[in-house]
Structure formats: structure tokens, C-alpha cells
Phi, psi and omega in degrees: 000140180272156178294149174294150181258157176226155181264134179231156175249123177233159177241142178205158178303142184301321181294323178291317179300318182292321176296320178293319180296319179295320182279339183296334178052217184297334180288333177093170180299315185300316180295321182294313180296317181297320178295317179297319179292319177301316178296321179293323176297318176299318180295317179299317179296317178298317179297322176297318177298319179296316179299318178296315182294318178293325176297323182277322189246353185091163183292155177272131181280161176301326180294320179292319177299313182296323178297320177291320178294330181283339185305313179300319179294318180296321178297318176298318180298316177295325182292317182273341179085337183231358178094347179280135177249152179291144181271000000 
């Protein structure tokens, strides 16, 4: 079941509103804006979790970040045996 909706009045630059309206398609501007705000809230929550974790364990180095980014590629390489992936 979806949450009940309420009507709000917001202000935003016209060019952004028109681009959002064009991309909203059949769902409309309200659905597009609601989805964008929901994604931003998720990002804000994730950033808060990162801050808490870094305060407790120290910052994550660029090397650690790159190693995690490399893991999917390395797994595919191991899976295919030669590094080529299926299209």
C-alpha cells in the first residue's frame, strides 16, 4: 500500500521544473520530483552512516575504495577464466 499523498507548494528554477516535467512522462511532475527527493534522502542517510563509521573507524582511503570498485571486475575475470565477459 502506498503512503497517502499531500499537496505542497515548492519553488524551483523554471528550467529545472520544465526539464523535470518533460522527463516525468505519464507519471507526471509530482511523481518525478517525489522520486528525486526520495533518492536524495537515501543519499543523505548514507552520508550520515559514512560519517558515523568514519568517526568510529577512521576515514576510508582511496586505495580501499578502488579495491572495492575492482572487485566486480575481478569476479567476472575469475568466472570467465580469461577476462572476457558475455555481452
